[in-house]
C-alpha positions as CSV (number, residue, x, y, z in Angstrom):
1,M,91.8,4.4,74.2
2,R,90.3,1.9,76.6
3,D,89.8,2.8,80.3
4,S,92.7,3.8,81.0
5,R,112.0,2.0,76.6
6,R,114.3,1.8,76.8
7,L,115.9,-0.3,79.6
8,P,118.5,1.5,81.6
9,L,121.9,1.1,79.9
10,P,125.4,1.2,81.3
11,E,127.1,4.5,80.7
12,R,129.3,3.2,78.0
13,E,126.3,2.1,76.0
14,R,124.3,5.3,76.4
15,R,123.7,6.3,72.8
16,W,120.7,6.4,70.4
17,P,118.7,3.3,71.3
18,A,119.1,0.4,68.9
19,F,115.3,0.3,68.2
20,L,115.5,3.8,66.9
21,L,118.5,3.1,64.6
22,V,117.0,0.0,62.9
23,P,114.0,0.5,60.5
24,L,111.0,-1.2,62.1
25,L,108.8,-1.2,59.0
26,A,109.8,-2.8,55.7
27,A,107.4,-0.3,53.9
28,A,108.9,2.8,55.5
29,P,112.1,4.6,54.7
30,P,114.9,4.3,57.2
31,Q,115.3,7.2,59.6
32,E,118.9,8.0,60.3
33,A,120.0,9.4,63.7
34,P,123.3,10.7,64.8
35,A,125.3,8.4,67.0
36,Q,125.3,9.6,70.6
37,D,127.7,8.8,73.4
38,I,125.8,11.3,75.5
39,P,122.1,11.2,74.8
40,I,120.6,14.6,73.8
41,S,116.9,15.1,73.3
42,L,114.9,18.1,72.2
43,N,111.9,19.1,70.2
44,Q,112.8,17.7,66.8
45,L,110.4,20.0,65.0
46,G,112.1,23.0,66.5
47,F,111.3,26.3,68.1
48,E,109.7,29.6,67.3
49,P,112.2,32.5,67.5
50,G,110.9,34.1,70.7
51,D,110.1,30.9,72.6
52,P,112.1,29.2,75.3
53,K,114.5,26.6,73.9
54,T,115.6,23.7,76.0
55,A,117.5,20.4,75.3
56,I,118.0,17.6,77.7
57,V,121.3,15.7,78.3
58,E,121.4,12.4,80.1
59,A,124.6,12.7,82.0
60,D,125.9,12.9,85.5
61,G,128.9,14.6,87.0
62,A,130.0,18.1,86.3
63,P,127.9,20.4,84.1
64,R,128.6,19.5,80.4
65,D,129.7,22.0,77.9
66,W,127.4,22.5,74.9
67,Q,127.4,24.2,71.5
68,L,124.7,25.2,69.1
69,I,125.9,24.5,65.6
70,D,124.3,25.2,62.2
71,A,124.0,22.9,59.2
72,A,127.6,23.5,58.2
73,G,128.9,22.9,61.7
74,K,129.6,26.5,62.6
75,V,129.3,27.2,66.3
76,L,126.7,29.8,66.9
77,A,126.3,29.7,70.7
78,S,127.7,27.8,73.7
79,G,127.5,27.4,77.4
80,K,127.2,24.9,80.3
81,A,124.3,22.7,81.1
82,W,122.4,22.9,84.3
83,P,122.4,19.7,86.4
84,F,119.0,18.6,87.7
85,G,120.4,15.3,89.0
86,P,118.8,11.9,89.2
87,D,115.3,11.8,87.8
88,A,112.8,9.1,88.8
89,A,110.5,9.5,85.9
90,S,113.2,8.8,83.3
91,G,115.5,6.7,85.4
92,A,118.5,8.8,84.4
93,P,120.7,11.7,85.6
94,I,119.6,14.9,83.8
95,Q,121.2,18.1,82.7
96,R,119.4,20.9,80.9
97,I,120.6,23.1,78.2
98,D,118.9,26.5,77.8
99,F,119.7,28.2,74.5
100,S,116.6,30.5,74.5
101,R,118.6,33.6,73.7
102,F,119.3,32.4,70.2
103,G,116.4,33.1,67.9
104,V,117.8,33.4,64.4
105,P,115.5,31.6,62.0
106,G,117.1,28.7,60.1
107,R,117.1,24.9,59.6
108,G,119.5,22.1,60.3
109,Y,120.6,23.4,63.7
110,R,121.9,20.9,66.2
111,I,123.1,20.8,69.8
112,R,126.5,19.3,70.3
113,V,127.9,17.9,73.6
114,G,131.3,16.4,73.3
115,T,131.2,14.2,70.2
116,S,127.4,13.7,70.4
117,E,124.9,15.7,68.4
118,S,121.1,16.1,68.7
119,A,118.6,15.5,65.9
120,P,118.4,18.5,63.6
121,F,115.8,21.1,64.2
122,A,114.5,24.4,62.9
123,I,114.0,27.9,64.3
124,A,111.1,29.4,62.5
125,P,107.9,31.5,62.9
126,N,104.6,29.7,62.5
127,L,106.2,26.4,63.2
128,Y,103.2,24.7,64.7
129,R,100.6,25.5,62.0
130,P,101.4,22.4,59.8
131,L,101.2,20.3,63.0
132,A,97.7,21.7,63.7
133,R,96.5,21.0,60.1
134,D,97.8,17.4,60.3
135,A,96.3,16.9,63.8
136,L,92.9,18.0,62.3
137,I,93.2,15.7,59.3
138,F,93.7,12.8,61.6
139,F,90.0,13.0,62.4
140,Y,89.1,12.8,58.7
141,H,91.2,9.6,58.5
142,Q,89.2,8.2,61.4
143,R,85.9,8.7,59.7
144,A,83.4,5.9,59.4
145,G,80.7,5.7,56.7
146,T,82.5,7.6,54.0
147,P,85.3,7.0,51.6
148,I,88.7,8.5,52.6
149,E,89.5,10.3,49.3
150,A,92.9,10.3,47.7
151,R,92.4,14.0,46.6
152,I,92.3,14.9,50.3
153,V,94.9,12.5,51.9
154,G,96.8,11.1,48.9
155,A,96.6,7.7,47.3
156,K,98.6,6.1,50.1
157,W,95.9,6.6,52.8
158,A,92.8,6.5,50.6
159,R,90.3,3.7,51.3
160,P,86.7,2.7,50.7
161,A,84.1,3.6,53.3
162,G,84.2,1.5,56.4
163,H,80.7,0.5,57.7
164,A,79.2,2.5,54.8
165,R,75.6,2.2,56.0
166,E,75.2,1.3,59.6
167,V,71.7,0.4,60.7
168,A,72.3,-1.3,64.0
169,K,70.1,-3.3,66.4
170,C,70.7,-3.4,70.1
171,F,72.7,-6.1,71.8
172,A,70.3,-8.9,73.0
173,G,71.1,-12.2,74.7
174,K,73.7,-13.2,77.2
175,D,76.8,-11.1,77.8
176,E,80.2,-12.5,78.9
177,R,79.0,-13.0,82.5
178,G,75.8,-14.8,81.4
179,T,73.5,-11.9,82.1
180,E,70.5,-11.8,79.8
181,W,69.8,-8.5,77.9
182,A,66.4,-7.9,76.3
183,G,67.7,-5.5,73.6
184,C,65.4,-2.7,72.3
185,P,62.4,-2.5,70.0
186,Y,64.1,-0.5,67.3
187,T,67.1,-0.1,65.0
188,L,69.1,3.2,64.6
189,D,70.9,4.5,61.5
190,V,74.2,5.3,63.2
191,T,76.3,5.8,60.0
192,G,79.2,8.2,60.3
193,G,81.2,9.5,63.2
194,W,84.9,8.8,64.1
195,Y,86.4,5.5,64.9
196,D,87.6,5.9,68.4
197,A,91.1,4.5,68.3
198,G,92.9,1.6,66.6
199,D,89.7,-0.5,66.6
200,H,86.3,0.2,64.9
201,G,84.3,1.1,67.9
202,K,82.4,4.4,68.0
203,Y,81.7,5.7,71.4
204,V,79.6,8.6,72.8
205,V,81.7,8.7,75.9
206,N,85.1,9.8,74.6
207,G,83.5,11.1,71.4
208,G,82.1,13.8,73.7
209,I,85.4,15.2,75.1
210,S,87.0,14.9,71.7
211,L,84.3,16.8,70.0
212,W,84.2,19.4,72.8
213,T,87.9,20.0,72.5
214,L,87.7,20.7,68.8
215,L,84.7,23.0,69.3
216,A,86.5,24.8,72.2
217,A,89.5,25.4,69.9
218,H,87.1,27.0,67.4
219,E,85.3,29.1,70.0
220,R,88.7,30.4,71.2
221,N,89.8,31.3,67.6
222,P,87.0,31.0,65.1
223,G,89.2,32.0,62.1
224,A,91.9,29.3,62.6
225,L,91.4,26.2,60.5
226,A,88.0,27.3,59.4
227,Q,89.1,26.1,56.0
228,G,91.0,22.8,55.7
229,S,94.3,22.3,53.9
230,G,93.4,22.2,50.3
231,P,90.3,20.1,49.8
232,A,90.4,18.8,53.4
233,P,87.5,19.6,55.7
234,G,87.8,22.6,58.0
235,L,87.5,22.3,61.7
236,L,83.7,22.9,61.9
237,A,83.0,20.5,59.0
238,E,84.9,17.8,60.7
239,A,83.3,18.5,64.1
240,R,79.8,18.4,62.5
241,Y,80.5,15.0,61.1
242,E,80.9,13.6,64.7
243,M,78.1,15.7,66.0
244,E,75.7,14.2,63.5
245,F,76.7,10.7,64.6
246,L,76.2,11.6,68.3
247,L,72.7,12.9,67.5
248,R,71.9,9.6,65.8
249,M,72.8,7.7,69.0
250,Q,69.8,9.2,70.9
251,V,67.0,6.9,72.0
252,P,63.7,7.6,70.3
253,N,60.9,9.2,72.3
254,G,58.4,6.8,73.9
255,T,61.0,4.1,74.5
256,R,61.0,2.0,77.6
257,L,64.1,-0.3,78.2
258,R,65.2,-2.7,80.8
259,V,68.7,-1.8,82.0
260,P,70.8,-2.1,85.1
261,V,70.1,0.9,87.5
262,G,72.2,1.9,90.4
263,K,75.7,1.3,91.6
264,P,76.9,-2.2,92.4
265,E,77.6,-3.1,96.0
266,P,79.7,-0.2,97.4
267,A,81.5,-2.5,99.9
268,L,83.2,-4.3,97.0
269,G,86.6,-3.2,95.7
270,R,86.8,-1.2,92.5
271,A,87.5,-4.2,90.3
272,A,84.8,-6.2,91.9
273,R,82.3,-3.4,91.5
274,E,83.0,-3.0,87.9
275,A,82.7,-6.7,87.3
276,S,79.4,-7.0,89.2
277,Q,76.0,-6.0,88.0
278,A,73.4,-3.6,89.4
279,P,69.8,-4.8,89.4
280,F,67.7,-4.4,86.2
281,A,64.8,-2.0,86.1
282,E,62.5,-0.8,83.4
283,I,63.0,2.9,82.7
284,D,61.7,5.6,80.3
285,A,64.8,5.8,78.1
286,S,63.4,8.5,75.8
287,G,66.2,11.0,75.0
288,M,69.1,9.0,76.5
289,A,72.1,8.1,74.4
290,H,73.5,4.7,73.6
291,Q,77.0,4.2,75.0
292,K,78.5,2.9,71.8
293,V,78.2,1.0,68.5
294,A,80.8,-1.6,68.0
295,D,81.8,-5.0,66.8
296,A,80.3,-8.0,68.6
297,R,83.8,-9.5,68.8
298,W,87.3,-8.0,68.6
299,T,88.6,-8.1,65.1
300,A,92.1,-9.3,64.3
301,L,95.0,-7.1,63.2
302,P,95.3,-5.9,60.5
303,M,91.7,-5.2,59.5
304,P,91.0,-2.3,57.2
305,P,87.5,-1.0,58.2
306,Q,85.9,-1.8,54.9
307,D,86.9,-5.5,55.4
308,D,85.3,-5.8,58.9
309,T,82.6,-8.4,58.7
310,Q,81.7,-8.6,62.4
311,E,78.1,-7.9,63.4
312,R,77.7,-4.2,64.6
313,L,75.6,-3.7,67.6
314,L,74.3,-0.8,69.7
315,Y,75.1,-1.2,73.4
316,P,72.8,0.0,76.2
317,P,72.2,3.7,76.9
318,T,74.0,5.2,79.9
319,T,73.8,8.4,82.0
320,A,77.3,9.3,81.1
321,A,76.8,9.0,77.3
322,T,73.5,10.9,77.6
323,L,75.3,13.8,79.4
324,N,78.1,13.8,76.8
325,L,75.5,14.2,74.2
326,A,73.7,17.0,76.2
327,A,77.0,18.9,76.6
328,T,78.3,18.8,73.1
329,A,74.9,19.3,71.5
330,A,74.4,22.5,73.6
331,Q,77.9,23.7,72.5
332,C,76.9,22.9,68.9
333,A,73.7,24.9,69.3
334,R,75.5,28.2,70.1
335,I,78.2,27.7,67.5
336,W,75.9,26.9,64.6
337,K,73.2,29.5,65.6
338,G,74.7,32.0,63.1
339,I,75.8,29.4,60.6
340,D,72.9,26.9,60.2
341,A,70.0,27.8,62.4
342,G,68.1,24.6,61.6
343,F,71.1,22.4,62.7
344,A,71.5,24.6,65.8
345,A,67.9,24.1,66.8
346,R,68.2,20.4,66.2
347,C,71.2,20.3,68.5
348,L,69.6,22.3,71.2
349,S,66.4,20.1,71.2
350,A,68.6,17.0,71.5
351,A,70.6,18.6,74.3
352,E,67.6,19.5,76.4
353,R,66.0,16.1,75.8
354,A,69.2,14.4,76.9
355,F,69.7,16.5,80.0
356,A,66.1,15.8,81.1
357,A,66.6,12.1,80.4
358,A,69.7,12.0,82.5
359,G,67.8,13.7,85.3
360,R,65.2,11.0,85.2
361,N,67.8,8.2,85.0
362,P,70.9,9.5,87.0
363,E,72.4,6.0,87.7
364,V,72.5,4.0,84.6
365,Y,76.2,3.1,84.3
366,A,78.3,1.4,81.6
367,T,79.0,-2.3,82.1
368,G,82.3,-3.9,81.1
369,S,80.6,-7.3,80.3
370,F,80.7,-6.9,76.5
371,T,83.6,-8.1,74.4
372,G,84.7,-6.5,71.2
373,S,84.9,-2.9,72.4
374,G,86.1,-0.7,75.3
375,G,83.9,-0.1,78.3
376,Y,84.5,3.5,79.2
377,G,83.0,2.8,82.6
378,D,82.4,5.6,85.0
379,M,80.7,5.2,88.3
380,D,80.5,8.9,89.2
381,V,78.7,11.1,86.7
382,S,78.3,14.2,88.9
383,D,81.0,15.9,86.8
384,E,79.1,15.1,83.6
385,F,76.0,16.7,85.1
386,Y,77.9,19.8,85.9
387,W,79.6,20.0,82.4
388,A,76.3,19.5,80.6
389,A,74.5,22.1,82.8
390,A,77.3,24.6,82.2
391,E,77.1,24.2,78.4
392,L,73.3,24.5,78.4
393,F,73.4,27.5,80.7
394,V,75.9,29.3,78.5
395,T,73.9,28.5,75.4
396,T,70.4,29.3,76.8
397,G,70.7,31.3,80.0
398,K,67.8,29.3,81.4
399,P,67.5,29.5,85.2
400,E,67.1,25.7,85.6
401,Y,70.6,25.2,84.2
402,H,72.0,28.0,86.3
403,Q,70.6,26.3,89.3
404,A,72.1,23.0,88.3
405,V,75.5,24.6,87.8
406,T,75.6,26.5,91.1
407,A,74.3,23.6,93.1
408,S,77.2,21.4,91.9
409,P,80.2,21.1,94.1
410,Y,82.4,21.4,91.0
411,F,81.3,25.1,90.7
412,T,83.5,26.0,93.7
413,A,86.0,23.0,93.7
414,P,89.6,23.3,92.6
415,V,90.1,22.5,88.9
416,G,91.9,19.3,87.9
417,E,93.3,17.7,84.8
418,P,90.4,17.0,82.3
419,G,89.9,13.6,80.8
420,W,87.0,11.5,79.7
421,P,86.3,10.2,83.2
422,Q,86.5,13.6,84.8
423,V,85.0,16.4,82.6
424,A,84.1,19.0,85.3
425,T,87.1,21.1,84.1
426,L,85.4,21.4,80.7
427,G,82.3,23.0,82.3
428,T,84.5,25.5,84.2
429,I,86.4,26.4,81.1
430,T,83.2,27.2,79.3
431,L,81.7,29.2,82.1
432,A,85.0,31.1,82.5
433,T,85.7,31.9,78.9
434,R,82.3,32.1,77.0
435,P,79.9,35.0,77.3
436,S,76.9,34.1,79.5
437,A,74.5,35.5,82.1
438,L,76.8,34.4,84.9
439,P,77.7,37.3,87.2
440,Q,81.2,38.7,86.5
441,A,82.3,38.1,90.1
442,E,81.7,34.4,89.5
443,V,83.4,34.5,86.2
444,R,86.5,36.0,87.8
445,R,86.4,33.4,90.6
446,L,86.3,30.5,88.0
447,R,89.1,32.1,86.0
448,G,91.1,32.1,89.3
449,L,90.5,28.4,89.7
450,L,91.8,27.7,86.2
451,V,94.9,29.8,86.8
452,A,95.5,28.1,90.1
453,A,95.4,24.7,88.4
454,A,97.9,25.9,85.8
455,D,100.2,27.1,88.6
456,R,100.0,23.6,90.2
457,F,101.0,22.1,86.8
458,L,104.0,24.4,86.6
459,V,105.1,23.3,90.1
460,D,105.0,19.7,88.8
461,A,107.3,20.7,85.9
462,A,109.9,21.8,88.4
463,G,109.8,18.3,90.0
464,N,111.0,16.2,87.1
465,G,114.1,16.2,85.0
466,Y,112.5,16.6,81.6
467,R,110.6,19.5,83.0
468,I,107.1,18.7,81.9
469,P,104.0,19.9,83.7
470,Y,103.2,16.4,84.8
471,L,104.4,14.6,87.9
472,A,103.4,11.0,88.8
473,T,105.0,8.0,90.3
474,G,103.4,6.0,87.5
475,Y,102.5,7.0,84.0
476,P,98.9,6.1,83.1
477,W,97.4,4.8,79.9
478,G,97.4,7.7,77.4
479,S,99.9,9.7,79.4
480,N,100.6,11.9,76.3
481,G,96.9,12.9,76.1
482,A,96.9,13.7,79.9
483,L,99.9,15.9,79.4
484,L,98.3,17.8,76.5
485,N,95.1,18.3,78.5
486,R,97.2,20.0,81.1
487,A,98.9,22.0,78.4
488,M,95.4,23.2,77.3
489,V,94.7,24.5,80.8
490,L,98.1,26.2,80.8
491,G,97.2,27.8,77.5
492,I,93.9,29.1,78.9
493,A,95.7,30.5,81.9
494,G,98.0,32.3,79.4
495,D,95.0,33.7,77.6
496,L,93.4,34.9,80.9
497,T,96.6,36.5,82.4
498,G,98.9,37.3,79.5
499,N,101.8,35.9,81.7
500,P,104.5,34.3,79.5
501,K,105.2,31.6,82.1
502,Y,102.2,29.7,80.9
503,R,103.3,29.7,77.3
504,A,106.7,28.4,78.6
505,G,104.8,25.5,80.3
506,V,102.9,24.7,77.1
507,I,106.3,24.7,75.2
508,D,107.7,22.2,77.8
509,A,104.7,19.9,77.1
510,I,105.0,20.0,73.3
511,D,108.7,19.7,73.5
512,Y,108.3,16.4,75.3
513,I,105.7,15.2,72.8
514,L,107.9,16.1,69.8
515,G,111.1,14.5,71.0
516,R,112.4,15.9,74.3
517,N,111.8,12.7,76.1
518,P,113.9,9.7,77.2
519,N,112.7,7.6,74.2
520,F,114.3,10.1,71.8
521,T,111.2,9.9,69.7
522,S,108.6,12.4,68.5
523,Y,105.3,10.7,69.5
524,V,103.6,12.5,66.5
525,S,104.0,10.6,63.2
526,G,105.7,12.6,60.5
527,H,106.9,15.4,62.7
528,G,110.5,15.1,63.7
529,L,113.4,13.0,62.3
530,L,112.6,10.1,64.6
531,S,108.8,9.9,64.9
532,M,106.3,7.2,65.9
533,R,105.7,4.8,63.0
534,N,104.0,1.6,64.3
535,P,100.8,2.6,66.1
536,H,98.3,0.0,67.4
537,H,95.9,0.4,64.5
538,R,94.0,-2.0,62.2
539,F,94.6,0.0,59.0
540,W,97.9,1.8,59.6
541,A,99.8,-1.5,60.0
542,P,102.5,-2.1,57.4
543,A,104.5,-4.2,59.9
544,L,101.7,-6.7,59.6
545,D,100.9,-6.2,55.9
546,P,103.3,-4.3,53.7
547,A,100.4,-3.3,51.4
548,L,99.0,-1.2,54.2
549,P,100.2,2.4,55.0
550,G,101.8,3.6,58.1
551,P,100.2,6.4,60.1
552,P,99.5,9.7,58.4
553,P,101.4,12.8,59.7
554,G,99.8,14.3,62.8
555,T,98.9,11.0,64.6
556,L,99.7,10.9,68.3
557,S,100.8,7.9,70.2
558,G,99.2,7.3,73.6
559,G,102.7,7.3,75.1
560,P,104.4,5.8,78.1
561,N,102.3,3.6,80.4
562,S,103.8,2.1,83.5
563,T,100.5,1.5,85.4
564,A,98.5,-0.8,83.1
565,M,101.1,-2.8,81.2
566,V,98.6,-5.4,79.9
567,D,99.6,-6.0,76.3
568,P,102.3,-8.6,75.3
569,V,104.9,-5.9,74.5
570,A,104.3,-4.0,77.7
571,A,104.4,-7.2,79.7
572,K,108.0,-7.8,78.7
573,L,109.0,-4.3,79.8
574,K,107.1,-4.4,83.1
575,G,109.5,-4.0,86.0
576,H,112.4,-3.1,83.8
577,C,111.5,0.5,82.8
578,A,111.3,3.9,84.4
579,P,107.8,5.3,83.9
580,Q,108.7,7.6,80.9
581,R,110.6,4.7,79.2
582,C,107.7,2.2,79.4
583,W,106.9,2.6,75.8
584,A,107.5,0.8,72.5
585,D,106.8,1.7,68.9
586,D,105.1,-1.5,68.2
587,V,101.8,-2.3,66.5
588,H,101.0,-4.9,69.1
589,A,101.5,-2.5,72.0
590,Y,97.9,-1.4,72.5
591,A,98.6,-0.2,76.0
592,L,101.5,1.9,75.0
593,N,101.2,2.9,71.3
594,E,97.5,3.0,70.4
595,V,96.1,6.2,68.9
596,A,92.8,7.8,70.0
597,I,90.6,10.7,69.2
598,N,90.7,12.0,72.8
599,W,94.5,12.3,72.6
600,N,94.7,13.9,69.1
601,A,92.1,16.5,70.2
602,P,94.2,18.3,72.7
603,L,97.2,17.9,70.3
604,L,95.1,19.9,67.9
605,W,94.1,22.4,70.5
606,V,97.6,23.0,71.7
607,A,99.1,23.2,68.2
608,M,96.4,25.7,67.2
609,W,97.1,27.7,70.4
610,L,100.8,27.8,69.7
611,G,100.3,28.7,66.1
612,A,97.8,31.5,66.7
């Protein structure tokens, strides 16, 4: 993910969208959907017996009659829908069907309204555990530096190692703006880690929040996914693979580098600031972390990683990357302390070196002047300082980290939606949920902040027709990941309070992801009758090369994006779609349908939470 459809139809044409009825990939089997005069959407995976169960009907006028039918067409329940009315996010009039009272396990259920029927769904216990396993195996598929083995993923998705041994030098020479960079006096072996998204870049910023989310899921429930499915790696084995890579990105001791220091001219607008350059200065970069390792130029689609011939380069260290390393390495140290003491000690040493290095160099920001990879630029790293200090304090109890935590404004500020540019919420979650030397009164206060945030998200759910805990006039890049990060906060509030309303909010979020949306699509490949099949990805691209596979099950699309419609597919939709409909299942739609580790990570967290 870089920095972060249907067109409205006349009522007589409101049925399953044509792009869902026609197979988009020659290599994939057709997906058959029932014809719909009145569009009905719901979670195509289904529902656990005791959970809320909601379907959405796009229809105006009087409340519509509905029936719940089984696979043989027998009517099992019936009622009237509840009209929400016009919905700005979807661009349609909405009615809701609540069939929560029915909880008999079974498969092949459908909702019928008039002559229209929904996609089939199940009611079953433990419904989300296969989704959690698949969401975890996504990270194995994204591994660099190791073969992806058929015995783990099947022959269809097996491939040789991409970038099998990656000893990279630093970028040197002129960037896209003509600025001269001196490089660095060393190379680093940065083999391994996860490819970030549909390209072959590997980023410390974004790798950080993704790794933290996996490790936080483990800390919440250490027994879940400890072992992978069959020979697949378990959660900690997968997380360690990324952690080892992040450790390799640390600048060696005794290194001085010439880098831009400070913020660009504050009087400039945001775009101008990001395009400008802070003055260069020589710094002691010991212990900092490089922002990324990536191709010197963007590669074409398709491009299996083992076929990538572009030069691979290290890009300059940044304060944000350094603090991402400090935070995750501190988290690593406490988790592995009782598992592998040597690895835990290595992580803690790296974390403390990184935090000290960021303290010496608090204003080394990412620049967007390099082609071939995403920038992940962030001009405010105060939240990263708080997050890293929180992780280090919980792990070590040292007074200097306690002081850094309590001096931060984020220690008392309202909690917001987490994301790679804004990670303060991660620090608050750790302080509120992990044992530490923090006084219990402060722990209770921080827990209250998390619950208050969850309550605000539930208020947002009441304000949109599809009833998701997300309300915005425009949907951002990676909106599905943003929604799932909110669902994670709702899940934590549920843990802290035991109030079932928070589980209901999480269900609303996952229902939307798995098909209860105006695109009538499960955004998770392989989960639901009509699921995403054409991600923007250089290997999972059979639309471009029939010899290549489609996405493996458990891969999440970034989802609707009405605010940065910059790819050629999105450009054609711009101005013609309501925010939730600004999406296309198209390999070229990188702003709408890319995949990324920081989106699959909360999908895994939420699926694990629901399946616990």
